[in-house]
C-alpha positions as CSV (number, residue, x, y, z in Angstrom):
1,M,-6.0,30.1,-5.1
2,K,-3.1,28.2,-6.1
3,L,-2.2,27.4,-2.7
4,S,-5.6,26.0,-2.1
5,L,-5.9,24.0,-5.2
6,L,-2.5,22.4,-4.6
7,A,-3.5,21.8,-0.9
8,V,-6.6,19.8,-2.3
9,F,-4.4,18.0,-4.8
10,A,-2.1,17.0,-2.2
11,A,-4.6,15.8,0.3
12,S,-6.6,13.8,-2.6
13,V,-3.1,12.2,-3.6
14,S,-2.4,11.3,0.1
15,V,-5.7,9.2,0.3
16,A,-5.0,7.4,-3.0
17,Q,-1.3,6.8,-1.8
18,S,-2.0,5.3,1.4
19,A,-4.9,2.8,0.2
20,I,-5.3,-0.5,-1.4
21,T,-8.2,0.0,-4.0
22,W,-9.8,-2.8,-5.9
23,T,-12.1,-3.3,-8.9
24,L,-14.1,-6.5,-9.4
25,D,-14.5,-7.1,-13.4
26,K,-18.0,-8.2,-13.9
27,A,-20.0,-9.7,-16.8
28,A,-22.3,-7.6,-18.5
29,N,-25.0,-10.4,-18.3
30,P,-23.9,-12.5,-15.4
31,T,-25.1,-15.6,-14.9
32,S,-26.5,-16.7,-11.3
33,D,-23.4,-18.4,-10.5
34,Q,-21.5,-15.2,-11.4
35,I,-23.8,-13.4,-9.4
36,E,-23.4,-15.4,-6.1
37,A,-19.9,-15.4,-6.5
38,Y,-19.5,-11.5,-7.1
39,E,-21.3,-11.0,-3.8
40,K,-18.9,-13.3,-2.1
41,I,-15.6,-11.7,-3.5
42,E,-17.0,-8.3,-2.9
43,A,-17.8,-9.1,0.7
44,T,-14.3,-10.7,1.0
45,M,-12.1,-7.9,-0.8
46,K,-14.0,-5.1,1.3
47,A,-13.1,-7.2,4.6
48,A,-9.4,-7.3,3.6
49,V,-8.9,-3.9,2.2
50,A,-10.6,-2.6,5.4
51,R,-7.9,-4.4,7.5
52,H,-5.2,-3.0,5.6
53,A,-6.3,0.2,5.8
54,K,-6.4,-0.2,9.5
55,L,-3.0,-1.4,9.9
56,G,-0.8,-1.1,6.8
57,T,0.1,2.1,4.3
58,A,0.7,0.4,1.1
59,S,-0.4,1.8,-2.4
60,K,-2.0,-0.6,-4.6
61,S,-4.6,-1.1,-7.4
62,V,-6.1,-4.4,-7.8
63,T,-8.3,-5.8,-10.4
64,V,-10.0,-8.9,-9.3
65,K,-11.9,-11.4,-11.4
66,Y,-14.0,-14.5,-11.1
67,T,-12.5,-17.2,-13.0
68,P,-13.8,-20.8,-12.5
69,G,-11.2,-22.5,-13.7
70,V,-8.7,-21.5,-10.9
71,P,-8.5,-24.1,-8.4
72,T,-8.5,-21.6,-5.2
73,A,-7.1,-18.1,-6.0
74,E,-4.3,-16.6,-7.6
75,A,-2.2,-13.3,-8.0
76,G,1.1,-12.1,-8.8
77,V,2.7,-8.4,-8.2
78,S,1.4,-7.4,-11.4
79,G,-1.7,-8.8,-13.3
80,V,-4.8,-9.8,-11.9
81,L,-6.3,-11.5,-8.4
82,R,-8.4,-14.3,-9.7
83,F,-10.8,-16.3,-7.5
84,G,-11.9,-19.8,-8.7
85,S,-15.3,-21.5,-8.3
86,D,-14.6,-22.9,-4.8
87,R,-16.7,-21.0,-2.4
88,A,-14.6,-22.0,0.6
89,F,-11.5,-19.7,-0.7
90,M,-13.7,-16.8,-1.3
91,D,-13.0,-15.6,2.1
92,E,-10.7,-12.7,3.8
93,R,-7.9,-15.4,4.9
94,T,-7.5,-16.1,0.9
95,A,-7.8,-12.5,0.0
96,L,-5.2,-11.4,2.4
97,H,-2.9,-13.8,1.3
98,E,-3.3,-13.1,-2.2
99,I,-2.9,-9.1,-1.7
100,A,0.3,-10.4,-0.1
101,H,1.6,-11.6,-3.2
102,K,0.6,-8.3,-5.0
103,L,2.7,-6.4,-2.6
104,G,5.7,-8.6,-3.4
105,V,5.6,-11.5,-0.9
106,G,7.2,-14.7,-2.5
107,L,7.5,-13.4,-6.1
108,T,10.5,-11.2,-6.3
109,T,14.4,-11.5,-6.8
110,A,14.7,-9.4,-3.6
111,F,12.2,-11.2,-1.4
112,N,13.9,-14.4,-2.2
113,S,17.2,-13.1,-1.3
114,L,15.7,-12.2,2.0
115,C,14.8,-15.7,2.6
116,S,18.0,-17.1,1.8
117,S,19.7,-14.7,3.8
118,G,17.3,-14.6,6.7
119,D,18.4,-10.9,6.8
120,W,14.9,-9.5,8.0
121,K,15.9,-6.6,10.0
122,T,12.6,-5.1,11.2
123,A,10.2,-8.4,10.2
124,L,12.1,-10.7,12.6
125,P,12.4,-8.4,15.8
126,L,8.6,-7.9,15.2
127,L,7.8,-11.5,15.2
128,K,9.9,-12.3,18.0
129,S,8.2,-9.6,20.2
130,W,5.3,-12.0,19.5
131,D,6.5,-15.4,19.6
132,G,9.9,-15.2,21.7
133,D,13.5,-15.1,20.6
134,D,13.3,-18.4,19.3
135,A,10.8,-17.5,16.3
136,K,12.0,-17.0,12.7
137,I,10.5,-16.4,9.6
138,S,10.5,-19.1,6.9
139,C,10.0,-19.2,3.4
140,G,9.2,-21.6,0.8
141,G,7.1,-22.2,-2.5
142,Q,6.2,-18.5,-2.6
143,H,4.9,-18.5,0.8
144,I,5.9,-17.1,4.0
145,W,5.3,-18.3,7.9
146,P,4.2,-17.9,10.2
147,Y,1.6,-15.6,9.6
148,G,1.6,-16.2,5.7
149,L,-2.1,-17.4,6.0
150,N,-1.4,-20.0,3.8
151,H,-4.3,-22.2,4.9
152,D,-7.7,-22.4,6.8
153,T,-5.9,-23.5,9.9
154,E,-3.8,-20.3,10.4
155,W,-6.7,-18.0,10.4
156,S,-7.8,-15.8,13.5
157,E,-8.5,-12.2,14.2
158,T,-4.8,-11.9,15.6
159,N,-3.3,-13.7,13.0
160,A,-4.9,-11.5,10.5
161,D,-3.5,-8.4,12.0
162,R,-0.4,-9.8,12.4
163,H,0.0,-11.1,8.7
164,I,-0.4,-7.4,7.7
165,Q,2.1,-6.2,10.3
166,I,4.6,-8.5,9.1
167,I,4.4,-8.1,5.4
168,Y,4.8,-4.5,6.0
169,Q,8.1,-5.1,7.8
170,C,9.5,-7.0,4.9
171,H,12.2,-5.0,3.1
172,D,11.2,-6.2,0.0
173,C,7.6,-4.6,0.3
174,Q,9.3,-1.4,1.5
175,W,8.9,0.1,-1.7
176,H,5.3,0.1,-1.9
177,V,5.2,1.6,1.6
178,N,7.8,4.2,1.0
179,L,6.6,5.2,-2.5
180,G,3.8,7.3,-0.6
181,F,6.3,9.0,1.7
182,V,8.4,10.0,-1.2
183,F,5.4,11.3,-3.2
184,Q,4.5,13.3,-0.1
185,C,7.9,14.9,0.2
186,I,7.6,15.8,-3.8
187,V,4.1,17.6,-3.2
188,Y,5.9,19.4,-0.4
189,I,8.5,20.5,-2.1
190,V,6.4,21.7,-5.1
191,N,4.4,23.4,-2.6
192,I,7.2,25.2,-1.2
193,C,8.6,26.6,-4.6
194,W,5.1,27.3,-5.7
195,M,4.7,29.9,-3.0
196,F,8.3,31.3,-2.8
197,P,7.5,34.1,-5.2
198,Y,4.7,35.1,-3.1
199,W,6.6,34.9,0.0
200,A,9.5,36.8,-1.3
201,A,7.2,39.6,-2.4
202,S,5.5,39.9,1.0
203,A,8.9,40.2,2.7
204,L,10.4,42.7,0.3
205,A,7.3,44.8,0.9
206,L,7.7,44.5,4.9
207,R,11.2,45.2,4.6
208,R,11.0,48.5,2.4
209,A,8.1,49.3,5.0
210,C,10.7,49.3,8.0
211,G,13.5,51.0,6.0
212,H,15.7,48.0,5.8
213,S,17.8,47.2,2.9
214,S,16.0,44.3,0.8
215,G,19.0,42.9,-0.5
216,W,18.9,39.7,-2.6
217,L,15.2,39.8,-2.2
218,E,15.0,43.1,-4.4
219,T,17.1,41.0,-7.0
220,Y,15.0,38.1,-6.9
221,T,11.4,39.9,-7.1
222,A,12.8,41.8,-10.1
223,S,13.6,38.9,-12.1
224,A,10.5,36.8,-11.1
């Protein structure tokens, strides 16, 4: 039972650690404007998160709000992702662009250092595989290009997919990706330690049945 419970827990955590989840903060008694905005934002976020689920492995919990005072949309590594009242920016391109900021693009010292050094060890080779040996990653104003989805003119299905693939290769974003892997390792180690006493007892019984010396297993099980 202990093993099965831990396995269920590990499986549940595994799902949570490899997905971007989001919650839209809604008014208790929304106006017609808010209702319309909520519908558009929900459709937008569902599309963006589904694309991340298909191509990425980041874990991030995002709170989303409709804030009419915001000119377009905005987000930081921490805090809220806000959509303004302009419906033109309630689209998947904008959502993907803001999620990239949530994952660290353009907003951390480490990321800015990479922009300055150009030392994109994995992202640049990927970009060159698409755009040729002369391709380079550029940064400015908290943005990255190509494939930063900074403007509507950059949108296409291919560019959206490449946007996600590029940001997951940025060293600055790797901690989001690697946290899930580290947690998986911790769960695996805990699982082994949890079951070791049962394994030791079974091995001891088998050695006794076969007439072999139990050695350190005898000492271990006696003290466990």
